[in-house]
C-alpha positions, 0 to 999 in steps of 0.5 A: 658328109663325115657325119653320115659315114660315121653313122653308118659305121664307116671309117675314114682313112685316118681312122683306118691306119696304115695297116688297115687295123681300125685302130687296134694293136698288132697284138689284137689284130692277130687272129684267134688261136687256130682250133686243134685238129679234130680228134682221132676216132680210133674206136669208131668203125664208121670214121673215114668210111664212105657210104659207098664203101659201107654198102659195098661190103654189105652187098658182098656179105649179105647180097641184094636180097639179104639187105632187102630182107633186113632194110625194107627199101625198094632200092635193094629189092627192085633192080638194085645197083650201088648207084641208085641205093646211094642216091636214095640213102643220101636223100633219106636219113633214117634209111642211112641210119639203118644201113649204118647200124646194120654195117656195125651189126655185120662188124660185131658179128664177124669179130664175134664168130670170126670170118666164114670158113670154107667147108672141106 
């Protein structure tokens, strides 16, 4: 019986030891050093933005008709809503990339020209 356990990689209670370290020293049984947190992305305007927030800003800026003209998706032209558009964008990677790149273009354009001014 002990030979079968050894061939399967099982250890007896004697081999495991009192602290369950399988014969390793205390230093060896410590977990690997924890990974540092991911670096902050201060220059990435998409960092921390949800797809819903991006879509809402695009709709506020361009409107549904403007989005449909810039990105050929039926969810922007036929009975558009944020919910249905989010479903399509989450399932279609190329469409999500287009929406994200249009958002980045909108941010660059706003930075370059400034926010729209009201006519007097």
